[in-house]
C-alpha positions in Angstrom: -29.7 114.2 134.0 -28.7 117.8 134.6 -28.7 118.6 130.8 -32.3 117.2 130.7 -33.3 119.6 133.5 -31.5 122.5 131.8 -33.3 121.7 128.6 -36.7 121.5 130.4 -36.0 124.8 132.2 -35.1 126.5 128.9 -38.3 125.1 127.3 -40.4 126.3 130.2 -38.8 129.8 130.0 -39.4 130.0 126.3 -43.1 129.0 126.8 -43.4 131.6 129.6 -41.9 134.3 127.4 -44.1 133.5 124.5 -47.2 133.5 126.7 -46.2 136.9 128.1 -46.0 138.3 124.6 -49.4 136.8 123.7 -50.8 138.5 126.8 -49.1 141.8 125.8 -50.9 141.7 122.4 -54.2 140.9 124.0 -53.7 143.8 126.4 -52.8 146.1 123.4 -56.2 145.3 121.8 -58.2 145.7 125.0 -56.6 149.0 126.2 -57.0 150.5 122.7 -60.7 149.5 122.5 -61.5 150.6 126.1 -59.5 153.9 125.7 -57.1 153.1 128.6 -54.3 155.5 127.8 -51.9 154.3 130.6 -52.6 150.7 129.7 -51.9 151.4 126.0 -48.7 153.2 126.8 -47.5 150.3 128.9 -47.7 148.0 125.9 -44.7 149.8 124.3 -41.3 150.8 125.5 -41.4 154.6 125.3 -38.4 154.6 122.9 -40.0 152.0 120.6 -39.8 152.9 116.9 -43.4 153.1 115.4 -44.2 153.2 111.7 -47.9 153.3 110.8 -47.4 155.2 107.5 -49.3 158.2 108.7 -47.1 158.3 111.8 -43.4 157.6 112.2 -41.7 158.2 115.6 -41.4 156.9 119.1 -44.1 155.2 121.1 -44.2 158.0 123.6 -45.2 160.3 120.7 -47.5 157.8 119.1 -49.8 156.8 122.0 -51.4 160.2 122.4 -52.0 160.4 118.6 -53.5 156.9 118.3 -55.7 157.4 121.4 -57.0 160.7 119.9 -57.9 158.8 116.7 -59.6 156.1 118.7 -61.6 158.7 120.8 -62.9 160.1 117.6 -64.9 156.9 117.0 -67.8 155.8 119.2 -67.1 152.2 118.6 -63.9 150.4 117.8 -62.8 146.8 117.9 -59.3 145.3 117.3 -58.2 141.7 117.1 -54.8 140.4 116.3 -54.3 136.7 115.5 -52.7 134.4 114.9 -49.6 135.6 116.6 -46.3 134.1 115.3 -43.4 134.6 117.7 -39.7 133.8 117.3 -37.5 134.3 120.3 -34.2 135.7 119.1 -32.5 135.8 122.5 -33.5 135.5 126.1 -34.6 139.2 126.0 -35.7 139.8 122.4 -38.3 138.4 120.0 -39.9 139.0 116.7 -43.6 138.7 116.0 -46.1 139.0 113.3 -49.9 139.0 113.6 -52.8 139.6 111.2 -55.1 142.3 112.5 -58.7 143.1 111.9 -60.0 146.5 113.2 -63.3 148.2 112.9 -64.1 151.8 113.6 -67.5 153.5 113.6 -68.3 157.2 113.8 -71.5 159.2 113.6 -72.0 162.7 112.3 -74.7 163.7 114.9 -76.7 162.4 117.8 -79.4 160.9 115.6 -77.2 159.7 112.8 -76.3 156.0 112.4 -72.8 154.9 113.0 -70.8 154.5 109.7 -67.5 152.8 109.6 -64.9 150.6 107.9 -63.2 147.4 108.6 -59.4 147.2 108.1 -57.2 144.2 107.6 -53.4 144.4 108.0 -50.3 143.0 109.5 -48.4 144.0 112.6 -44.6 143.4 112.3 -43.2 143.7 115.8 -40.0 143.3 117.8 -40.3 142.8 121.5 -37.8 143.4 124.3 -37.8 142.1 127.8 -36.5 144.7 130.2 -36.4 144.1 134.0 -38.5 140.9 133.4 -41.2 142.7 131.4 -42.0 142.2 127.7 -43.1 145.2 125.7 -43.2 146.2 122.0 -39.8 147.6 121.0 -40.7 148.4 117.4 -43.8 148.1 115.3 -44.5 148.5 111.6 -48.2 148.2 110.5 -49.0 147.3 106.9 -52.6 147.7 105.7 -53.7 144.9 103.3 -57.3 146.0 102.7 -60.2 148.1 103.9 -64.0 147.9 103.3 -67.0 149.9 104.3 -69.3 148.4 106.9 -73.2 148.6 107.0 -74.6 151.4 109.1 -74.9 150.5 112.7 -77.7 151.4 115.2 -77.1 153.8 118.0 -76.9 152.5 121.6 -80.6 152.9 122.4 -82.4 149.7 123.5 -84.3 148.1 120.6 -86.7 145.2 120.7 -85.3 143.8 117.5 -81.7 144.1 118.7 -81.9 143.9 122.5 -78.1 143.5 123.2 -76.2 146.2 125.1 -74.1 148.3 122.8 -71.2 150.6 123.7 -70.9 154.3 122.7 -67.4 154.7 124.1 -65.6 158.0 123.5 -64.2 158.6 127.0 -61.9 156.6 129.3 -63.2 155.0 132.5 -66.2 153.0 131.3 -67.7 151.1 134.3 -67.6 147.8 132.4 -63.8 148.0 131.8 -61.7 145.7 133.9 -57.9 146.4 133.8 -56.0 143.2 133.6 
């Protein structure tokens, strides 16, 4: 009976760890899109090895760079899925996710937003330190990119009456830290 309880406890811990990593990746996307610098930094261990091709270095060095890139766009959107996770020890894991990202910029107040969609893969390792999972290393590989149709500005329009974000600064009132 005790080995059944130990097995169940191990399974519950593995599920809990995988869920924590899924939440980490969701938080990574949200904090990037909403320009939450502190939230984005908290997705990585500061000493994490990062390789995006255009950048190779530590997460502590990378976060300000990527946040500057994201601030240069008025609209951005990141989604990583499906996330495959393999626990390699009680405190380490490997993960891979396909990612789709869109970024739109405009060249002036009256210009339309122009942008691209990117598809790639995130090859991550994760570490659990003091009970918290974060990215310990990341390699991004771009698979494809394609231009997107011009997008309207954020002015209300009868033919497109949905609210739209023009987000170039942190602290948007609709952002909810989670």
